[in-house]
N, C-alpha and C positions, 0 to 999 in steps of 0.2 A: 619823894624825898631825894631819890637819886639825881633827878634833874636839878634840883636846887643845890645839892652838894657839888655837882659838877660845874654849875655856873659859878658858884662861889670860889671853887678851886681854881677855875680859869682866871677869874678876875683878880685873885690874890696871888698870882704868880705862876700858876700851872701852865699858862700859855707860853710864857717866856722860857720856862724849863723844857717844855715839849719842843719849842723851836730850837733850843740849844741841842737837844738830843738829835733832832732831825739834821741839823747842820753837821754835827759830829758824824752821823751816819753817812751823809753825803761825802764828807772828806775821807772817811775810811773806805768807802766804795770806789775811790779813785784807783786804788791798787788792787790787784787780784788777791793778794794776801789779806788785805783788810776787809774784803767783802763779807766773810762770816761775822766779823766784829761789827761791821756796819749794819747788818741785818739785826743783830741784837740791840744796837742803838735805836733802830726804827721800832723795835718791839717796846723798848722803854718809852719812846716818844708816844706811841699809841696808848700805852697805859697811863702816861702822864697827862694826856689830854682829857680823858674821862675815866678816872680811877673808881668812882662810885658805881656799883653795879657790875663790876668785873672781878674775876678771880683768876689766880694763876695756878695752872696744873703743871706739876713737875713730873718729868719722866726722862726718857732717853736711855741710851745704852752706855757701853764702855767708852765709845768715842766722845759722847757728851761729857762724861766725867773727866776724861783726860783734858779736853779743851777748857772745861770749867776750872780745873786746877790752874792752868796757865792764866786764865782770866782772873781768877782769885788773886794770884800773886801780882800780876801787872796792874790791874785797875779795880778789881772788885772790892778789895778791902777799903780803899779810899772813898769810893762812891757809897758803899754801905755805911761807912762812918758818917758821911754827910747826911744821908737820909735818916739815920738813927738820931743824930743831933737835932735835925728838923722835927722829927717825930716827938722827941722828948720836949722840945720847946712848945710844940703845939699842944701837948697833953698837960701843960701847966694850968690851962683854964678848962672848964667844963665844956665850953663851946668849941674849943679846939680839939677835943678828943677824937671826933670822927676824922679830922684831917691828920691827926697823928697816926691813927690806925692805917690810913692810906699811905702815909710815909713809911711805916714799917713794912707794909706789903711791897712797896717799891724797893726798900732796902734788901729784902730777901731776894727779889728778882735781880737786883744789881749785883748781888753776891754770887748767884748761880743761874745765869740766864740761858745757857745752852741746854736744849732738850725740854724747855718749858713752853707752855702755850697759854695765851690769855683767852679766857672764855667768859661769856656773859653769864650772869647768875640766873 
């Protein structure tokens, strides 16, 4: 089921979204200051490629919390709102509910990416 979900996800727009995250990560990694943000963008790209069968484990210390607060103010809120809107639209139909759940998973990661790890189930 994971394979089918990931294939459908990629065909219905996940590939373009992952490519967008990868491009954003490359642009951010051009500067030294942007490298930590670029790493988080690559993390989002990896989850966006194959979200079914993966989970996000949150952790980190005080440093992660501080940088997550900055991320939250600058970009996290807007990205999370986009993913939540996509998740709600997906959940309108019964067939779209699994895709909506994946969008909500990515919304949480977009809100608080530092200190989190993506793991296989």
